[in-house]
One Martini backbone bead per residue (centre of mass of N, CA, C, O) as a GRO file, in nm:
protein
  181
    1MET     BB    1   3.088  -2.208   2.487
    2HIS     BB    2   3.132  -1.943   2.340
    3LYS     BB    3   3.230  -2.075   2.083
    4HIS     BB    4   2.962  -2.225   2.011
    5GLY     BB    5   2.770  -1.982   2.015
    6TYR     BB    6   2.910  -1.837   1.778
    7SER     BB    7   2.873  -2.064   1.558
    8ILE     BB    8   2.565  -2.068   1.567
    9CYS     BB    9   2.520  -1.774   1.491
   10SER     BB   10   2.669  -1.787   1.224
   11ALA     BB   11   2.488  -2.004   1.098
   12LEU     BB   12   2.222  -1.842   1.118
   13VAL     BB   13   2.313  -1.608   0.941
   14VAL     BB   14   2.369  -1.772   0.686
   15ILE     BB   15   2.084  -1.887   0.657
   16ALA     BB   16   1.933  -1.617   0.648
   17MET     BB   17   2.081  -1.507   0.396
   18THR     BB   18   1.998  -1.733   0.207
   19LEU     BB   19   1.693  -1.687   0.229
   20LEU     BB   20   1.694  -1.389   0.138
   21THR     BB   21   1.821  -1.439  -0.136
   22GLY     BB   22   1.592  -1.623  -0.239
   23CYS     BB   23   1.375  -1.388  -0.223
   24ALA     BB   24   1.534  -1.194  -0.438
   25HIS     BB   25   1.447  -1.348  -0.665
   26ARG     BB   26   1.394  -1.293  -1.017
   27THR     BB   27   1.132  -1.314  -1.254
   28GLN     BB   28   1.147  -1.284  -1.608
   29ALA     BB   29   0.908  -1.185  -1.869
   30VAL     BB   30   0.788  -1.250  -2.214
   31ALA     BB   31   0.502  -1.154  -2.404
   32ARG     BB   32   0.281  -1.220  -2.692
   33GLU     BB   33   0.016  -1.052  -2.898
   34MET     BB   34  -0.201  -1.061  -3.151
   35VAL     BB   35  -0.412  -0.786  -3.249
   36LEU     BB   36  -0.687  -0.613  -3.327
   37PRO     BB   37  -0.734  -0.321  -3.432
   38PRO     BB   38  -0.983  -0.101  -3.360
   39SER     BB   39  -0.902   0.064  -3.653
   40ALA     BB   40  -0.919  -0.138  -3.879
   41ARG     BB   41  -0.841  -0.199  -4.190
   42THR     BB   42  -0.983  -0.313  -4.486
   43HIS     BB   43  -0.963  -0.552  -4.745
   44VAL     BB   44  -1.098  -0.538  -5.052
   45VAL     BB   45  -1.227  -0.806  -5.245
   46GLU     BB   46  -1.281  -0.970  -5.510
   47SER     BB   47  -1.403  -1.264  -5.647
   48ASN     BB   48  -1.095  -1.288  -5.800
   49GLN     BB   49  -0.978  -1.275  -5.501
   50ARG     BB   50  -0.697  -1.284  -5.259
   51PHE     BB   51  -0.602  -1.271  -4.929
   52VAL     BB   52  -0.268  -1.242  -4.789
   53MET     BB   53  -0.117  -1.284  -4.507
   54ALA     BB   54   0.114  -1.205  -4.310
   55ALA     BB   55   0.428  -1.387  -4.239
   56SER     BB   56   0.642  -1.495  -4.020
   57ILE     BB   57   1.015  -1.565  -4.022
   58GLU     BB   58   1.115  -1.340  -3.803
   59ALA     BB   59   1.045  -1.339  -3.426
   60PRO     BB   60   1.175  -1.231  -3.172
   61ASP     BB   61   1.201  -1.168  -2.856
   62PRO     BB   62   1.227  -0.955  -2.631
   63VAL     BB   63   1.444  -0.808  -2.417
   64TYR     BB   64   1.489  -0.774  -2.101
   65PRO     BB   65   1.559  -0.503  -1.931
   66ALA     BB   66   1.821  -0.467  -1.713
   67ASP     BB   67   1.736  -0.155  -1.602
   68ALA     BB   68   1.459  -0.227  -1.516
   69GLN     BB   69   1.170  -0.122  -1.317
   70LEU     BB   70   0.979  -0.406  -1.204
   71ASP     BB   71   0.662  -0.486  -1.027
   72GLY     BB   72   0.512  -0.704  -1.235
   73THR     BB   73   0.312  -0.554  -1.494
   74LEU     BB   74   0.364  -0.473  -1.852
   75ARG     BB   75   0.180  -0.321  -2.117
   76LEU     BB   76   0.240  -0.305  -2.470
   77CYS     BB   77   0.121  -0.112  -2.740
   78SER     BB   78   0.180  -0.210  -3.080
   79THR     BB   79   0.258  -0.063  -3.394
   80PHE     BB   80   0.293  -0.174  -3.745
   81VAL     BB   81   0.456  -0.208  -4.056
   82VAL     BB   82   0.425  -0.424  -4.325
   83THR     BB   83   0.579  -0.434  -4.590
   84ALA     BB   84   0.584  -0.548  -4.910
   85ASP     BB   85   0.887  -0.683  -4.832
   86GLY     BB   86   0.870  -0.756  -4.494
   87ALA     BB   87   0.921  -0.515  -4.332
   88VAL     BB   88   0.966  -0.298  -4.059
   89ALA     BB   89   0.755  -0.010  -3.985
   90ASP     BB   90   0.625   0.232  -3.801
   91VAL     BB   91   0.678   0.238  -3.495
   92GLY     BB   92   0.437   0.218  -3.221
   93PHE     BB   93   0.265   0.366  -2.936
   94ASP     BB   94  -0.029   0.297  -2.728
   95ARG     BB   95  -0.375   0.355  -2.561
   96GLU     BB   96  -0.643   0.197  -2.669
   97SER     BB   97  -0.598   0.035  -2.408
   98THR     BB   98  -0.625   0.020  -2.061
   99ALA     BB   99  -0.403  -0.220  -2.040
  100CYS     BB  100  -0.206  -0.008  -2.133
  101ALA     BB  101   0.063   0.165  -2.131
  102GLU     BB  102   0.202   0.462  -2.109
  103PRO     BB  103   0.367   0.626  -2.329
  104GLY     BB  104   0.682   0.781  -2.239
  105THR     BB  105   0.750   0.679  -1.974
  106PRO     BB  106   0.986   0.590  -1.750
  107ALA     BB  107   0.870   0.294  -1.719
  108SER     BB  108   0.838   0.231  -2.048
  109THR     BB  109   1.095   0.304  -2.216
  110PRO     BB  110   1.275   0.041  -2.199
  111PHE     BB  111   1.053  -0.137  -2.336
  112GLU     BB  112   1.023   0.015  -2.599
  113GLN     BB  113   1.316  -0.025  -2.691
  114ALA     BB  114   1.307  -0.334  -2.697
  115VAL     BB  115   1.081  -0.356  -2.907
  116ARG     BB  116   1.200  -0.184  -3.134
  117THR     BB  117   1.458  -0.350  -3.173
  118THR     BB  118   1.310  -0.615  -3.242
  119LEU     BB  119   1.124  -0.526  -3.479
  120GLN     BB  120   1.372  -0.461  -3.669
  121GLN     BB  121   1.418  -0.791  -3.701
  122TRP     BB  122   1.172  -0.846  -3.835
  123ARG     BB  123   1.023  -1.090  -4.069
  124TYR     BB  124   0.833  -1.118  -4.378
  125PHE     BB  125   0.572  -1.229  -4.551
  126GLY     BB  126   0.397  -1.047  -4.727
  127ALA     BB  127   0.128  -0.909  -4.814
  128ALA     BB  128  -0.155  -0.994  -5.043
  129VAL     BB  129  -0.300  -0.977  -5.372
  130CYS     BB  130  -0.485  -1.209  -5.557
  131THR     BB  131  -0.529  -1.242  -5.911
  132PHE     BB  132  -0.761  -1.407  -6.108
  133PRO     BB  133  -0.862  -1.554  -6.362
  134ASP     BB  134  -1.107  -1.618  -6.541
  135GLY     BB  135  -1.266  -1.908  -6.392
  136ILE     BB  136  -1.099  -1.888  -6.125
  137ASP     BB  137  -1.089  -2.014  -5.810
  138PRO     BB  138  -0.937  -1.892  -5.531
  139ASP     BB  139  -0.983  -2.162  -5.354
  140SER     BB  140  -0.803  -2.351  -5.556
  141ASP     BB  141  -0.540  -2.135  -5.481
  142PRO     BB  142  -0.382  -2.067  -5.187
  143ARG     BB  143  -0.078  -1.991  -5.319
  144CYS     BB  144  -0.083  -1.820  -5.584
  145ASP     BB  145   0.064  -2.023  -5.842
  146GLY     BB  146  -0.092  -2.002  -6.085
  147ALA     BB  147  -0.187  -1.948  -6.387
  148GLY     BB  148  -0.224  -1.595  -6.415
  149VAL     BB  149  -0.141  -1.501  -6.141
  150ARG     BB  150  -0.164  -1.198  -5.956
  151VAL     BB  151   0.078  -1.049  -5.738
  152THR     BB  152   0.012  -0.798  -5.477
  153PRO     BB  153   0.186  -0.624  -5.278
  154ILE     BB  154   0.115  -0.520  -4.930
  155PRO     BB  155   0.064  -0.322  -4.683
  156ILE     BB  156   0.049  -0.374  -4.314
  157ARG     BB  157  -0.116  -0.337  -4.011
  158LEU     BB  158  -0.002  -0.413  -3.684
  159ARG     BB  159  -0.081  -0.566  -3.355
  160TYR     BB  160   0.087  -0.565  -3.036
  161VAL     BB  161   0.121  -0.732  -2.721
  162PHE     BB  162   0.347  -0.663  -2.460
  163THR     BB  163   0.454  -0.869  -2.182
  164PHE     BB  164   0.589  -0.767  -1.879
  165SER     BB  165   0.758  -0.953  -1.612
  166SER     BB  166   0.807  -0.924  -1.244
  167GLU     BB  167   0.910  -1.160  -0.994
  168ARG     BB  168   0.917  -1.314  -0.698
  169GLY     BB  169   0.995  -1.584  -0.760
  170GLY     BB  170   0.927  -1.820  -0.937
  171ARG     BB  171   0.735  -1.870  -1.241
  172VAL     BB  172   0.702  -1.736  -1.574
  173SER     BB  173   0.507  -1.802  -1.845
  174ARG     BB  174   0.382  -1.763  -2.153
  175ALA     BB  175   0.103  -1.913  -2.085
  176GLN     BB  176   0.024  -1.704  -1.836
  177ALA     BB  177  -0.055  -1.489  -2.010
  178SER     BB  178  -0.286  -1.248  -2.044
  179PRO     BB  179  -0.522  -1.131  -2.228
  180VAL     BB  180  -0.618  -0.864  -2.429
  181ARG     BB  181  -0.924  -0.649  -2.463
   0.00000   0.00000   0.00000
């Protein structure tokens, strides 16, 4: 009888440890959203010009930092310049929105490094201003590749909010990340 009692207790301990281990599972996710900077400069174009927005050609998501301690959600507001040749430069973090984490704190530093490392890998078709010859409607040539069209590459500042989340159990998907206002 003592032998059976011991094996039942052992089995209960194994089951309890399995359940506790299941509770300790963490799901980590990263989402991103491009937002208009609050103090965004606008490019004024003439009636014979068209502004062409920078378009990403390589933009992987940041890797969730393995050594980061996060329980819940952390939003980082990042700005950077897409240079005339499509590279990323001048990466910075700010708190222009109260929904964004304070940059430079011990809690945000590993996430800032992950975003900075990733942004250095991003590549774009850079922004440009297309100038059309007299008599040509800029709306008639959305690709700016007609005869006599002059394309002038320009740098542009973009703003992204990166949302890192870590939760116990369950799954967090990119679609569940709430937008920042």
